[in-house]
N, C-alpha and C positions, 0 to 999 in steps of 0.2 A: 291337403300334402302339401298347397301352395300358402299355405296361412303357415304349416309348420318349420317350413324352412324362411320364409322370410323373417319367423318370429326368431329361428338359429341363427339368421343373417343379423339382423340387431342384436342380439345379444354379444357376438364375436366382434359385432367391432369396431366395437372401444379394444376392445385388447388388441386388436391388427394396429391402430391409429397408435396404442401407446409405446409401443415396439417401434415407433421410428426416435433415433439419436440423434442428438442435437451434436456439433461440434464444441470439443473442449475449451472453455477460455483461456487463455494464457496472461496474465501480470508482471510486469516489472517491479519489483519491492526495491523500496529506502528505507532505513534506518533514521529519524527526526531523533533528534539528542540540543541539549537550549544550554548555553552561558548566559552570562549575564545574571541581572536583577530586577525589580519592577521599578525600585528605589532609585536607581541610577543612570544606568547605562539602555537601559530596555533589552530585550531576548536579542541573540542572536541564534538563529537555525545554524547546525550542523545535519548535513547530509551523508549517507553513506549508500551510494550505488551501490556498491561491491565490488569497488574499479578501488575507490579513493572516499573521504572523509574530506568532503570541501565544506566551506560557509555556503548559505545559500545568497544569491545573487537573482540582481533584477534584468533585466533582457538587455540594460547598460551594462551589464559588467559588475556596479557596486552591488557591494555586501548589504545588505538589510537587516533591521533591526525590527523590532516590532515591540509593541508596547504590552502585552499580552498574551501567553501563548495561545489563547483563543485566539488571537489576530490574526497567527502565524499557522494555524488548522484552516478559518478560513481563506485564505491567502491560498494555499495550498489545492483547496479542495475547488476552488474557483481555476486549479492551471488542472485543475483534470485528476487530480489524486484522490482517492477516496483511504478514510481510515479504516484497516485492517484490522490491531491490535492496540491497547498501551498496557503500560510496563514500568515498571522500577526496579532498580538494582540498590544492592549497599554494600556499602564498600566500607573499609577503617582503615587510617592513616595517623599512627602518632596518637590513641587515641578522640581520634577524630571521626565521628561518623557521619558517613554523604549517602543522600539519596539521592539517586540520577533517575529523569523519569525520559522516558525513549516512547518513541509512537512509533509502529513500522506500516508505511500506505503501500498502498501499490495504485497503478493504474493499467486498464486493458491493453493487450499489447497482438501481435501477431505471435507464431508460432516460429516465424524466422526470428524479428524481436528478442524475443525471451533465450532462444537457442544462443544469439550472440553474446547477449546479457551473462547467461550463463558460465562462454567458453573465455570470457575477458575477466572474468570474475576470479578464474581458476590460477594460481600465481604458477608457472613453468619455469 
């Protein structure tokens, strides 16, 4: 009888262990777009944080320019962001087709920071 109870307890133990829930992770999102070119002035990065679209700036407030999009991505990753999605949009204006590339990046945050970002992004 004791062996049967022990066997039953051992088979049910994983079920109880997996029933524990983990706290939901929240993220702040930004949409990254580029302007400029490889040949001339380098790439300038625009960040859409849900409130405004601004040029990416360093800690001293200077606009940042990158040699390539990969350099911009490595910088953003070094600042704690992770690439979540990348895509492209096509537009036509005066018979000129343009393709714009964008990235969606995210950074972990608290529920309070997330709620504040959502509230600040809603036009009232």
